[in-house]
N, C-alpha and C positions, 0 to 999 in steps of 0.2 A: 594217477601217474606221478611218480616222484620227479622232482627237479633234476636230480642227478641222472635219472633214466632218460629224460628229454635231452640233457646235455650229452650223454654218452651216444645216444642214437644219432644225433645230428653232427657231433664232432665240434660243435660250437655252442656258445651260450646264447640262449634265446631270451629275449626280454620278457618281462612279466606279462605285458599285455598280450603277447603272442601265446604265452602259456595259458593265460586266462581264456583266450579264444579256443585253444585246444581242449581245455577242460569243459567249456560250454558245449563244444561239439560232442565230446565224450558223454556228457550228461544227456544230451539230446538223443544220442544213440541208445543209451540205457533206457530212456523213457520209451522209445519206439519198440525196443525189445520187450519191455514190460507189457505194452499194449497188445503185443502179438501172443503173449502167453495166456493160458487158461487159468486165470487167477480170479479170486473174488475181488470185488471193488475194495474191500478192506485190506486185503493183502497187497493190492496194487498201490494203495495210498501209503501203506506202511513202508513198502519198498522204496517208493518215490521219496518219502521223508528221509530215509537213511542214506539214500544215494545223494540227496541234497546235502545232508550233514557231512558225508564223506568229501564231497566237492568243496565245501566250505573249509574243511580241515586242510585239503590240498592247497587252497588259497592262503590259509594261514602260514603253512610251511613255505610256500613260494615267497610271500612277502617277507617272512623272517629271514630266509636264506638270501634274499635279494637286498637286504638292508633297509627294509621299510617296516620297522617295528610298530609304528602307529597304525598303519594299515592292517597289520596282522592282528593287533588288539581289536580294531573295529570289526574284523571278521570273527574274532572270538566272541564278541558281543552279539553278533548275528546268530552265531551257533548257540549261545546262551539262551537267546529268545526261542530258538527252535527247540532246544532241550526243555524249556519251561512249558512248552505245549504238549510234550510227550515224555512222561516220566520213565518209560521203559528203557531209555538210553542207559540207565544205571546198571542194567544187567547185561549189557552188550559190550562187545569189544570196542565199539565206536566211542563209548564213554571213557574207557581206559586210554585209548589213543588220544582223545581230546585232553584229558588230564595231563598226559605226558607232553603234548605239544604246547599247552599253556605254560608248563614249567620250562620247556626248552626255550620258549620266547623270553621268559623272565631271566633265564640263565644267559642268554646270548646278547641281550641289548645293553648298550652302555648308558642309556637314559634311565636313571633311577625311577622316575615317575612311571614310565612305561613298564619297567621291570616289576614294580609294585602292583600295577594294575593287572598284568598278566599273572603274577603269582597269586593274587587274590582270587582270580577266576579259577585257576587250577586248584587252589586250596578249597574254594567253595564246592567245586565239583567233587573233589575227593571226600569232603565231609558228607555230601549228599549221597554219594554212591558207596562209600566205605570200601571201595575196591581200587587197588592201585598195583601196577606191575612193579617188578624189581627194577626195571630200567627207569621207570618214572620216579621211584624212590631215590635212585642215584642222582637223577637230574634235579629232583626237588631240593636236595641238600645244597647243591651249588647255586640253584635258583634263589633259595632263601638267603644265601650269603650275598649274592649279587643284589637282591632287593633290600638288603640291610634288615632282614628279619632274623635277628639272633635267636629268639625263642624257637622259631620254626626250623632254623638250621639244626639246633640241638634236638628238637622233637623228631624231625625226619631222619637225622643220623641214628637216633635210637630205634626208630621203626626199621630202618635199613639193617641195622645190626641184628635185630630180632628176626627179621625175615631171612637173613643169611644164615643165622643159627638154625632156624627151622628147616631150611633147605639142606644144610649140611647134615643135620641129624637124620633127615629122611633118607639120605643116600649113604649112610655109614654102614 
Protein backbone atom coordinates (compact mmCIF):
# COMPACT_ATOMS: atom_id res chain seq x y z
CA UNK A 1 0.00 0.00 0.00
CA UNK A 2 1.42 3.35 -1.00
CA UNK A 3 1.92 6.17 1.50
CA UNK A 4 -0.28 8.44 -0.59
CA UNK A 5 -3.05 5.80 -0.65
CA UNK A 6 -3.07 5.66 3.14
CA UNK A 7 -3.10 9.43 3.33
CA UNK A 8 -5.94 9.75 0.80
CA UNK A 9 -8.06 7.11 2.49
CA UNK A 10 -7.79 8.58 5.93
CA UNK A 11 -7.78 12.26 4.97
CA UNK A 12 -4.83 12.83 7.28
CA UNK A 13 -1.23 11.89 7.44
CA UNK A 14 -0.49 8.76 9.44
CA UNK A 15 2.86 8.42 11.15
CA UNK A 16 5.37 5.84 10.00
CA UNK A 17 4.88 3.48 12.95
CA UNK A 18 1.15 3.28 12.20
CA UNK A 19 1.95 2.58 8.56
CA UNK A 20 4.42 -0.12 9.55
CA UNK A 21 1.76 -1.74 11.76
CA UNK A 22 -0.67 -1.65 8.85
CA UNK A 23 1.93 -3.22 6.55
CA UNK A 24 2.61 -5.95 9.11
CA UNK A 25 -1.11 -6.74 9.31
CA UNK A 26 -1.29 -6.78 5.50
CA UNK A 27 1.69 -9.13 5.35
CA UNK A 28 0.10 -11.46 7.91
CA UNK A 29 -3.12 -11.51 5.86
CA UNK A 30 -1.13 -12.45 2.78
CA UNK A 31 0.58 -15.26 4.65
CA UNK A 32 -2.75 -16.62 5.91
CA UNK A 33 -4.11 -16.55 2.38
CA UNK A 34 -1.08 -18.45 1.12
CA UNK A 35 -1.55 -21.20 3.65
CA UNK A 36 -5.12 -21.67 2.52
CA UNK A 37 -4.14 -22.11 -1.12
CA UNK A 38 -3.24 -25.43 -2.69
CA UNK A 39 0.40 -24.74 -3.43
CA UNK A 40 3.53 -26.77 -3.20
CA UNK A 41 5.78 -25.90 -0.27
CA UNK A 42 8.30 -24.48 -2.76
CA UNK A 43 5.66 -22.19 -4.27
CA UNK A 44 4.55 -21.04 -0.83
CA UNK A 45 8.14 -20.27 0.19
CA UNK A 46 8.77 -18.34 -3.01
CA UNK A 47 5.58 -16.32 -2.63
CA UNK A 48 6.37 -15.57 1.00
CA UNK A 49 9.84 -14.43 -0.03
CA UNK A 50 8.55 -11.96 -2.62
CA UNK A 51 5.78 -10.70 -0.33
CA UNK A 52 8.45 -9.93 2.24
CA UNK A 53 10.54 -8.14 -0.40
CA UNK A 54 7.52 -6.10 -1.42
CA UNK A 55 6.81 -5.16 2.20
CA UNK A 56 10.41 -4.08 2.69
CA UNK A 57 10.18 -1.92 -0.42
CA UNK A 58 7.04 -0.33 1.03
CA UNK A 59 9.01 0.46 4.18
CA UNK A 60 11.81 2.01 2.12
CA UNK A 61 9.29 4.25 0.39
CA UNK A 62 7.60 5.18 3.67
CA UNK A 63 10.87 6.11 5.33
CA UNK A 64 11.97 8.05 2.23
CA UNK A 65 8.74 10.03 1.98
CA UNK A 66 8.65 10.62 5.73
CA UNK A 67 12.13 12.15 5.70
CA UNK A 68 14.04 9.25 7.28
CA UNK A 69 16.64 8.46 4.60
CA UNK A 70 18.99 6.59 6.96
CA UNK A 71 16.18 4.20 7.92
CA UNK A 72 15.31 3.80 4.24
CA UNK A 73 18.92 2.82 3.45
CA UNK A 74 18.87 0.31 6.31
CA UNK A 75 15.76 -1.28 4.77
CA UNK A 76 17.50 -1.35 1.36
CA UNK A 77 20.32 -3.28 3.02
CA UNK A 78 17.80 -5.78 4.45
CA UNK A 79 16.38 -6.16 0.95
CA UNK A 80 19.89 -6.57 -0.44
CA UNK A 81 20.46 -9.50 1.94
CA UNK A 82 17.15 -11.02 0.86
CA UNK A 83 18.09 -10.64 -2.82
CA UNK A 84 21.47 -12.25 -2.12
CA UNK A 85 19.70 -15.42 -0.99
CA UNK A 86 17.48 -15.61 -4.11
CA UNK A 87 18.96 -14.65 -7.45
CA UNK A 88 15.69 -14.88 -9.38
CA UNK A 89 14.74 -11.32 -8.33
CA UNK A 90 16.71 -10.15 -11.37
CA UNK A 91 14.04 -11.45 -13.73
CA UNK A 92 11.06 -10.11 -11.81
CA UNK A 93 9.35 -6.74 -11.54
CA UNK A 94 10.34 -6.56 -7.87
CA UNK A 95 13.97 -6.13 -8.93
CA UNK A 96 13.15 -3.28 -11.28
CA UNK A 97 11.04 -1.57 -8.62
CA UNK A 98 13.86 -1.98 -6.08
CA UNK A 99 16.38 -0.40 -8.44
CA UNK A 100 14.10 2.59 -9.02
CA UNK A 101 13.36 3.00 -5.30
CA UNK A 102 17.08 2.99 -4.45
CA UNK A 103 17.62 5.72 -7.05
CA UNK A 104 14.61 7.68 -5.76
CA UNK A 105 16.15 7.65 -2.30
CA UNK A 106 19.49 8.82 -3.68
CA UNK A 107 17.68 11.55 -5.60
CA UNK A 108 15.60 12.81 -2.70
CA UNK A 109 17.97 12.99 0.26
CA UNK A 110 19.99 16.07 1.13
CA UNK A 111 22.63 14.03 2.95
CA UNK A 112 25.34 13.26 0.39
CA UNK A 113 26.65 10.19 2.26
CA UNK A 114 23.16 8.66 2.30
CA UNK A 115 22.64 9.61 -1.34
CA UNK A 116 25.88 7.86 -2.29
CA UNK A 117 24.97 4.73 -0.29
CA UNK A 118 21.52 4.49 -1.89
CA UNK A 119 22.92 5.19 -5.35
CA UNK A 120 25.55 2.47 -4.92
CA UNK A 121 22.86 -0.07 -4.00
CA UNK A 122 20.72 0.89 -7.01
CA UNK A 123 23.73 0.83 -9.31
CA UNK A 124 24.85 -2.57 -8.00
CA UNK A 125 21.38 -4.04 -8.54
CA UNK A 126 21.24 -2.54 -12.02
CA UNK A 127 24.60 -4.14 -12.90
CA UNK A 128 23.47 -7.50 -11.50
CA UNK A 129 20.15 -7.56 -13.32
CA UNK A 130 20.98 -5.53 -16.42
CA UNK A 131 17.31 -4.54 -16.45
CA UNK A 132 16.01 -1.08 -15.74
CA UNK A 133 12.79 0.76 -16.50
CA UNK A 134 12.57 4.06 -18.34
CA UNK A 135 11.34 5.70 -15.13
CA UNK A 136 14.32 4.36 -13.20
CA UNK A 137 16.69 5.69 -15.88
CA UNK A 138 15.15 9.14 -15.53
CA UNK A 139 15.52 9.03 -11.75
CA UNK A 140 19.06 7.61 -12.00
CA UNK A 141 20.26 10.70 -13.86
CA UNK A 142 19.22 13.09 -11.11
CA UNK A 143 20.20 10.59 -8.39
CA UNK A 144 23.72 10.43 -9.80
CA UNK A 145 23.84 14.22 -9.85
CA UNK A 146 22.62 14.44 -6.25
CA UNK A 147 25.14 11.81 -5.15
CA UNK A 148 27.90 13.75 -6.95
CA UNK A 149 28.65 10.90 -9.38
CA UNK A 150 29.46 12.86 -12.54
CA UNK A 151 30.52 9.78 -14.50
CA UNK A 152 27.27 7.96 -13.75
CA UNK A 153 25.20 11.05 -14.50
CA UNK A 154 26.68 11.10 -18.01
CA UNK A 155 26.41 7.34 -18.33
CA UNK A 156 22.74 7.19 -17.28
CA UNK A 157 21.94 10.22 -19.46
CA UNK A 158 23.33 8.30 -22.46
CA UNK A 159 21.36 5.18 -21.53
CA UNK A 160 18.21 7.27 -21.18
CA UNK A 161 18.77 8.89 -24.57
CA UNK A 162 19.32 5.49 -26.24
CA UNK A 163 16.20 4.05 -24.61
CA UNK A 164 14.08 7.02 -25.70
CA UNK A 165 15.43 6.65 -29.26
CA UNK A 166 14.62 2.94 -29.21
CA UNK A 167 11.08 3.61 -28.02
CA UNK A 168 10.52 6.42 -30.52
CA UNK A 169 11.81 4.25 -33.40
CA UNK A 170 9.48 1.44 -32.38
CA UNK A 171 6.39 3.65 -32.59
CA UNK A 172 7.15 5.58 -35.77
